[in-house]
C-alpha positions in Angstrom: 68.7 111.7 129.7 65.3 110.1 130.3 64.8 107.5 133.0 63.4 104.4 131.2 61.7 103.1 134.4 59.2 106.0 134.2 57.9 104.8 130.8 55.7 102.1 132.3 52.4 102.6 130.5 51.8 100.8 127.2 49.9 103.0 124.7 48.8 102.6 121.1 48.8 105.6 118.8 46.5 105.6 115.8 46.7 108.0 112.9 43.7 109.4 111.1 43.5 108.4 107.4 40.9 109.8 105.1 39.9 107.8 102.0 37.2 108.1 99.3 34.3 105.7 99.3 34.0 105.8 95.5 30.7 107.7 95.8 32.3 111.1 96.4 32.2 111.0 100.2 35.3 110.9 102.5 35.6 108.0 105.0 37.6 108.6 108.2 39.4 105.6 109.7 42.3 105.2 112.2 45.3 103.0 111.6 47.8 101.9 114.2 51.3 103.3 113.8 54.1 100.9 113.4 56.1 99.9 116.5 53.1 99.8 118.7 52.5 99.6 121.6 54.8 102.4 122.7 55.7 103.1 126.3 54.9 106.3 128.1 54.9 108.0 131.5 51.4 108.9 132.7 51.2 112.4 134.2 47.8 113.2 135.7 46.6 116.8 135.2 43.0 117.0 136.3 39.6 115.3 136.2 36.4 117.3 135.9 32.9 116.1 136.6 29.9 118.2 136.1 26.1 117.5 136.1 24.3 118.1 132.8 20.7 117.4 131.8 19.4 116.5 135.3 20.7 113.1 136.4 23.3 112.6 133.6 26.9 113.2 134.7 29.6 114.1 132.2 33.2 113.5 133.2 36.3 114.6 131.4 39.8 113.3 132.2 42.9 115.2 131.1 46.4 114.0 131.5 49.8 114.1 129.8 51.9 111.3 128.3 55.6 111.6 128.1 57.1 109.3 125.5 60.0 108.9 123.1 59.9 111.4 120.2 58.1 110.2 117.1 57.6 112.8 114.3 54.6 110.8 113.0 52.5 111.8 116.1 50.4 114.9 115.5 47.2 116.4 116.9 45.2 114.4 114.3 46.2 111.1 116.0 44.5 109.5 119.0 45.8 107.4 121.9 44.5 104.1 123.2 45.4 103.6 126.8 44.0 100.6 128.7 40.4 100.4 127.5 39.8 104.0 126.6 40.3 106.3 123.6 41.8 109.8 124.0 42.3 112.7 121.7 45.5 114.6 121.5 44.8 118.3 122.4 47.0 120.8 120.6 50.4 120.0 119.1 52.7 117.5 120.8 55.4 119.4 122.8 58.9 118.5 121.9 61.8 119.0 124.4 64.8 119.8 122.3 67.4 118.8 124.9 65.8 115.4 125.5 64.7 112.7 123.1 61.0 112.8 124.2 57.7 114.5 123.6 54.6 115.2 125.7 51.1 114.6 124.6 48.2 116.4 126.2 45.3 114.0 126.1 41.6 114.2 126.8 39.1 111.4 127.0 36.7 110.9 124.2 33.2 110.4 125.7 
């Protein structure tokens, strides 16, 4: 059974929706899933910084979020946490014995 006290980070999950603009082109937009914000446990994995193009520094932050299972969350969704937007890398991992899932997230720069 999951300890509720660890789910201390509010996150918003947005689902990718594709619609037609009437001119034959597809328009991608994100809509917030119902029951947001959700609560998750933030699990740091790593942060990478590397220099590119002389003085410009690119950083990439990776972490995991453990949250209650929601079958609507897929790898096409994105996560809003604090003031940043993150993509979900790979498929969310389900833990069959517990009622939770783990999202591998990477910052969108």
